[in-house]
N, C-alpha and C positions, 0 to 999 in steps of 0.2 A: 316724260313720265309724270304721271300725276302724283300729288302728295301722298295719297293712300298707298300707291304702289311703292313709293320710296320708303314709307314706314314699314311695309311688309318686307321689303328687301333688307332694310336695316335690322328688323326684328329677326329675320332668318340668319343674317350674318352674326348678330349678337348671340343668338341661341347656338349657332354653329361654333363660335369661339368659346362659349361656355362649355359646350360638349367636348371640344378638343381639350380645353384646360382641365375639365373633370376627368377625362380619359387619361391625360398625362399624369395627373395626381394619382389616380388609381393604379396606373402602370408603375409609377415610382414606389408607391406604397406596397404593391405586390412584390416588387423586386426586393425591397428592404425586408419585408416579412420572410421571403424565401431565403435570403442571406442569413437572417436571424435563425431560422429553423435549421439551416445547414450548420451554422456554428454550434447551436445547441446539440445537434446530433453528434457532432465531433466531440464535444465536451462530454456528452453522455457515454459514448463509446470509450473514450479515454478513461473516464471514471470507472467503467466496468473492467477495463483491462488492468487499471491500477488496483482495484479491489481484488481481482483474481491473483495478481502478482503478490499482493500483500498476504493473501490467504495462503498461497503456496509457501511463501517465506515464513509465515507464522507456523505452519505445519512443520517445516524443517527445523525451526527454532524449538518447537515443542519436543520433537524427537531428540534433538541434541541435548536439551535440558534434561530429558528423561535419562539419557545415557550418562550425563554428568552426575545426576543424582545417584544412579546405580553405582557409578565409579566411586563417588565419594563415600557411599555407604560401605562398599566392599573395602576400599582403601583404609577406612576408619577402623574396621574390625580385624583385618587379617594382615599378614606380612605382605609387603609390597611386591615381593618376588613370587608370590603365589600365582599359579596358572590362571586362577579366576580373575585376578587383578589384571593380568595381561590380556585376557579375553575382553574385559570391560574397557581397557585402554584402547584396544583395536576397534571395538564397536564405537567408542566415543570419537576416535579419530575419523572413522568412516562417516559418522553423522556430521562431524565438523566439515569434512570435505564436501559432502552433499549440500550442506548449508552454504558454504562458500560458492559453490557452483550456481546455486539458485540465486544467491545475492548478486553475483556478477551478471547473471542472465537477466534478472528482473530489476536490477539497479536503476536502469534508465527510467522506469515507470514510478519509482519511489522518490519522494521529495527528500531534500537534504536533511531536514530535522529527523525524519524517520530513519534515514541512513545512519545518522549519528547515534541514534538510540540503539540501532542494531549493532553498531560497532561497540558501543558501551556494553551491550549484552554479551557479545562475543568475548570481550576482554574479561568481564566478570565470570563468565562460564568456562573460560579456557581451562583445560586441565592444568593442574599444578605443575610447576617446573620439576625437572629431574632432581634438582638439589633439594626441593621441598619434600618430594616423595622419598628420597633416600634418608631424610631426617627422621622418618618413622611415621607411624599412623597419625592421622589428624586427631586433634583434641576435639572433645564434644562441642566446645564453644566455637572452634574454628569451623567445624562442619556445619553447625547451625547458622553461623553468620554467612557463610558462603551460600548455603541453600536459600536463606532468606533474601539475600541480594539478587540471586537468580530469579526467584519467584516475583520479587518486586518489579524487576525489569520486564519479565514476561507480562505482568499485569499492565504495565505502562504501554507495552506494545499492543496488547489486546484492545486497549481503549481507542486505538486508531482505526479499528474496524468499524464500518458504518453499522448503525443499529439495524437489526432485522425488522422487516415490515410486520405489522400486526396482522395476523390472519383474520380474514372476514368470517 
């Protein structure tokens, strides 16, 4: 083989090795990019599920807080044995039961910090004990303090919602 042909063969081999190396790098980069896209897709879907779970939970919390407010307002003004108080007590307990069901069902999607905040809300919003109810109507300051605590906890929970996108 003459020197020119050797150079051509070496040049072809060199270019072939470069093409193989470039193809290998492109293949590895494409696989890494695809893996990254898959991971991002999972994170995005999980985020959507968490936001939906939190929204359902926040709705149940709002319904529960409304029933608590109504219960406290009625228990503050009239005798605790009045049928209206019993009606509000039953509605509050039904809302609490719904909230517990949703919290148990959606709890796996909600982080520990939010779960602790929800437990704190449930404790603050829980209807008063039988002993407290039998002691008589709530004082104005007791009523205001309890309602303020419930509202503050609801606001803290609301802050966990992601901001809504700005419409175009």
